[in-house]
C-alpha positions, 0 to 999 in steps of 0.5 A: 130811453133807458130801457132803449140803452139797457137793450144796447149794452145787452146787445154789446155784451152779447156780441162781445161774449161772442167775438170773445167765445170765437177769438178763443176757438181762433186761438187754439186752431190757428194763433196767426189770425188774431190781428184779422180777428182784432181788425173785425172786431175794430169794424164792429165797434165802428159799425156799433158807434156810428149806428148809435151817432147816427140814431141820436142825432136822426131824434134831436 
């Protein structure tokens, strides 16, 4: 249980740092693409939260 939780947190941090790196590249090339990036990040967060809720609901 704890190992799985640590794995989920580590995957979340990897996604966070990759998205921050992509954001840095996007801002250098096209500053107008910033809202699109945040929409994509929000969609990714909703998918991760939905997956976690579904996963823990199935286990109980």
